[in-house]
C-alpha angles and dihedrals in degrees: 000000000000094000091048093047089049091056092047091050090050092053091046092051099033094132086073086070090065092049091052091045093054093044093048091048092053094045091043093052092050092047092047091051092052092048092048090050090056100040105031099068093054092041093052091047090054093045092050094048121112091245092057092048090050091050092052090048092050092049090052091049091049094055092041090054091067088072093052131073093246110056115203120232128231093252092097089058107034100015126112092274095027127138093248091061090048090053090048090055089054090051091048091052088060095044095119096051092043091051092051090047090053091048089050091051091051090052090049089049091052091048089050090051089047092054092046092048090054088053091050090050089051091049089050091054090051090048091050091053089051094048096044103041105358088246123159108224119189114241096234092049092051092043093056094041094051100035094107097048092040091053092051090049093048093048089059100033102047099054092041093051092043091056091045092051092048090053090049091052091048091053091050091049091052091050094049092048095051106041136043120282101258096044090042093053091048093049093042093053090047091051091049093051094046093046093048091048090051091049092050092046094057098038103034096090096054099082096040092049092050095046104033098040101020092237123163117244094244089052090051090061090054096041101078109112126193091265088055091054091050087058092055092086092055091045092049093052090048092052093048088057091044094051093048091047092050092049092049094047094047095045094047091044092049096047096043096047102033090254093305093116091061087078087074105020096058098055089038089056092055092047091048091054090049089052091052090047091057094042089054092048096047091046092048092050094044094241126151117229141184115258092172131350090268098036126068119182110232138161093055092177094062107124093016107123092207093060101025097109091042088057092048091049091049091048091050091050090050091050091049091050092050092048092049090049091051092048091049091052091049091050091050092049091052 
């Protein structure tokens, strides 16, 4: 139900994909330019050094020697006095500047994630307006109105997720370094999916709570009741399916279109997750919401064991009321 409603909301609000695409392109170009400005000077200086030129010359000689009667060994490249070691000495001499360049790129990456997270928050606010009142809110209007809350959210969310992703990558590296390749790839992909599903389960309600109910972020952390925690299992299973579906769609799209489809599938994946976030929140809070102009999602407790019999009792009362109304109309007509 939640997965299906998320897909229907995505198709109904697909123009949000183009907004995210344009925003990500602009932010990505700016971030790439800043990273190139920090890395490119040092990289070009290393490439243009005498050691790099000697290494390239030795590699050419090595491959050319296969056509001659006296093949050349690899000692001139990787030997004790080889050109590769000479190039490594050049790199080591620039260790401080390279380290600062890498740190600068990490900062730029975090700023890029911050800017993108603000855009996702804005898109979530627009989606909430559509689900609650079927209102069409302009992106810029929502961006300005939610800039303060979005910035607070991004300041907490981006570092936390960055640390979580680094830990996930470290776990995958340990797995790949201790088992064979095929088993390692299987376990690593499973770990990635499970970790991403856990991350989404425990952070997915933050944006909906701040936009739909105007709650502060610190209040969102305190707001989870026991009934909310009992829903975590259902949310986790939904996000496992979502993560697998997103991976499959993006991989198939990339391989079948020479990566061209990623232009749409990547921002669509983010919007789809936002849709599922809001479906989970509205369902958890028992709120009705617009899926399309003609379709409103109701009966949020259907399938919830805690309220199952309440739902059956309500449905029976509604059926009895309808039958009584029909009988009364028939009696009046006679």
